[in-house]
C-alpha positions in Angstrom: 16.5 -17.1 -16.5 17.9 -20.1 -18.2 16.1 -21.3 -21.4 15.4 -24.8 -22.5 13.1 -25.7 -19.7 10.4 -28.1 -20.9 7.0 -26.8 -20.0 4.4 -29.5 -19.1 1.2 -29.5 -21.1 -0.9 -28.9 -18.0 1.1 -25.7 -17.3 0.2 -24.3 -20.7 -3.5 -25.0 -20.0 -3.1 -23.4 -16.5 -1.6 -20.2 -17.9 -4.4 -20.0 -20.5 -7.0 -20.4 -17.7 -5.3 -17.8 -15.6 -5.7 -15.4 -18.5 -9.4 -16.2 -18.5 -9.6 -15.7 -14.8 -7.9 -12.3 -15.1 -10.3 -11.2 -17.8 -13.4 -12.6 -16.2 -15.7 -11.7 -13.3 -15.8 -13.6 -10.0 -18.6 -16.2 -10.1 -18.3 -16.8 -13.8 -18.5 -20.5 -14.7 -15.7 -22.2 -16.6 -16.4 -24.6 -19.4 -16.6 -28.2 -18.5 -13.4 -30.4 -18.4 -14.5 -32.1 -21.6 -14.9 -28.8 -23.4 -11.6 -27.5 -22.1 -9.9 -30.7 -23.2 -11.2 -30.3 -26.7 -10.2 -26.6 -26.8 -6.6 -27.4 -25.8 -6.3 -30.7 -27.6 -5.4 -32.6 -24.5 -6.8 -35.1 -22.0 -9.3 -34.4 -19.3 -6.7 -35.5 -16.8 -4.4 -32.7 -17.9 -7.2 -30.2 -17.7 -8.1 -31.5 -14.2 -4.6 -31.1 -13.0 -4.5 -27.5 -14.1 -7.9 -26.7 -12.5 -6.9 -28.4 -9.3 -3.8 -26.2 -8.9 -5.9 -23.1 -9.6 -8.4 -24.2 -6.9 -5.5 -24.8 -4.5 -4.2 -21.3 -5.2 -7.6 -19.8 -4.6 -8.1 -18.6 -8.2 -11.0 -21.0 -8.9 -13.5 -22.7 -6.6 -15.5 -25.9 -7.2 -19.1 -26.5 -6.3 -20.1 -30.2 -6.1 -22.6 -31.0 -8.8 -22.5 -27.5 -10.3 -19.1 -26.7 -11.8 -16.0 -24.6 -11.5 -16.1 -20.9 -11.1 -13.8 -17.9 -10.9 -13.1 -17.2 -7.3 -13.3 -13.8 -5.5 -9.8 -12.3 -5.3 -8.0 -13.3 -2.1 -5.5 -10.7 -0.9 -3.5 -10.1 2.3 -2.0 -6.7 2.7 0.3 -5.5 5.4 2.4 -2.4 6.0 6.0 -2.9 7.3 9.5 -1.7 6.5 12.3 -4.3 6.3 15.6 -4.6 4.6 16.3 -8.3 3.8 20.1 -8.0 4.1 19.9 -5.9 7.3 17.4 -8.2 8.9 19.4 -11.4 8.4 22.9 -9.9 8.3 25.4 -9.8 5.4 27.2 -12.9 6.5 24.0 -15.0 5.9 22.6 -13.2 2.8 24.0 -13.3 -0.7 22.5 -12.5 -4.1 23.0 -14.1 -7.5 22.3 -11.3 -10.0 20.4 -12.6 -13.0 20.1 -9.3 -14.9 20.4 -5.5 -14.5 18.9 -3.7 -17.4 16.5 -0.9 -18.5 13.1 -1.3 -20.0 10.1 0.9 -20.8 7.4 1.0 -18.1 4.1 -0.8 -18.9 0.9 0.9 -17.9 0.5 -1.0 -14.6 4.1 -0.3 -13.4 3.9 3.3 -14.6 0.8 3.8 -12.5 2.5 2.2 -9.4 5.7 4.3 -9.7 4.0 7.5 -10.8 5.7 7.8 -14.2 4.5 7.9 -17.8 3.9 4.6 -19.6 7.0 4.0 -21.8 9.4 5.9 -19.5 12.7 4.1 -18.9 12.9 2.0 -15.8 15.8 0.2 -14.2 15.2 -3.5 -13.6 17.1 -5.7 -11.2 16.5 -9.5 -11.3 18.2 -11.6 -8.7 18.0 -14.8 -6.6 18.2 -14.1 -2.9 20.3 -16.7 -1.0 20.3 -17.4 2.7 23.1 -19.6 4.1 24.0 -20.5 0.5 20.5 -21.8 -0.4 18.0 -20.1 -2.7 15.1 -18.5 -0.8 13.5 -16.1 -3.3 13.5 -14.8 -6.9 13.1 -11.0 -7.0 12.4 -8.6 -9.8 12.7 -4.9 -8.8 11.7 -2.0 -11.0 13.0 1.5 -10.2 12.3 4.8 -11.8 14.6 7.8 -12.2 18.3 8.3 -13.0 20.4 5.7 -11.4 23.8 5.8 -13.1 26.1 2.8 -12.4 23.4 0.9 -10.7 24.9 -2.6 -11.3 28.3 -1.6 -9.8 26.8 0.2 -6.8 24.5 -2.7 -6.0 27.4 -5.2 -6.3 29.4 -3.1 -3.9 26.7 -2.8 -1.2 24.5 -5.9 -1.6 21.4 -4.3 -0.2 19.2 -2.5 -2.7 17.9 -0.2 0.0 21.4 0.7 1.1 22.3 1.3 -2.5 19.3 3.6 -3.1 20.1 5.5 0.2 23.9 5.8 0.0 24.5 6.1 -3.7 21.4 8.0 -4.9 19.9 9.7 -1.8 16.7 7.8 -1.9 15.7 6.7 1.6 12.9 4.1 1.8 10.5 5.2 4.6 7.3 3.3 3.9 6.4 0.1 2.1 3.2 -1.6 1.1 3.3 -5.4 0.6 0.6 -7.6 -0.8 1.1 -11.4 -0.3 -0.6 -14.4 -1.9 0.2 -18.0 -2.4 1.1 -19.6 -5.7 2.8 -22.7 -7.1 6.2 -22.6 -8.7 6.3 -22.6 -12.5 9.2 -24.5 -14.2 11.5 -21.5 -14.4 11.0 -20.5 -10.8 11.4 -24.1 -9.7 14.8 -24.3 -11.5 16.1 -21.1 -9.8 14.8 -22.0 -6.4 15.9 -25.7 -6.5 12.4 -27.1 -6.0 9.9 -29.1 -8.0 7.5 -27.5 -10.4 4.3 -26.9 -8.3 6.1 -26.3 -5.1 4.3 -23.9 -2.7 5.5 -20.3 -3.0 4.6 -17.0 -1.5 4.3 -14.2 -4.0 5.1 -10.8 -2.5 4.5 -7.5 -4.4 6.1 -4.5 -2.7 5.7 -0.7 -3.4 8.1 1.5 -1.5 8.0 5.2 -0.9 10.2 7.9 0.5 9.1 9.9 3.5 7.6 12.6 1.2 5.5 10.0 -0.6 7.6 9.5 -3.8 7.5 6.0 -5.2 10.9 4.3 -5.1 10.5 0.6 -6.0 8.0 -1.8 -7.4 9.1 -5.3 -6.6 7.8 -8.8 -7.3 9.3 -11.6 -5.2 8.5 -15.3 -5.0 9.7 -17.0 -1.8 10.0 -20.7 -1.1 7.0 -21.5 1.1 9.0 -24.1 3.1 11.8 -21.6 4.1 10.0 -18.3 4.5 7.5 -17.1 7.1 5.8 -13.7 6.6 5.1 -12.0 10.0 3.0 -8.8 10.3 2.4 -6.8 13.5 -0.8 -4.9 13.8 -2.5 -2.6 16.2 -6.1 -1.5 16.9 -7.0 1.9 15.5 -9.1 3.7 18.1 
């Protein structure tokens, strides 16, 4: 992602509050706006803007006359199998590759992919374009030996087709978790929207038919251009 993006003060406060939310328990009260303004050496208006966004995203909730509290996690999970490129067709879909690299797996990613923390992963960062306009920013992490991944992906376009045709890894099952969020400055620049624009954050874990993890992906989609549809059936 391009550097040099000026981060607003309220965004710094928001990220610090997000860390507090992640480390805290649902129902825990936040300090008052005045106390937070003193802590971050900023105005109460700035603090209020950060808190309002977190309330909108469902991370915090306000109780009139009582205060602001860490909200219960809100999660929507569906199970479906789709290939972005195959769904829309190669004539409509294009990718702008930001980076293809390797990095050591952190503990959370290692757990998701069934590897050891510190094991080398392949990382693909790209902007997904539909009809020439940016729709999503995607970061996919892949375990295992994938020689020549950048060239193979450039040739085929579809990550799933690349995994299947070049490496013999057929994705048979996916698990998606979906939540709303607001665009940070870097995401806004890549998606051609304003900071704070509504986004959908989709985390996907893919498996082969025999249950081997294939892909752990984080994608943020423009909320005004993307609809997430899930089909369900009653289990009897």
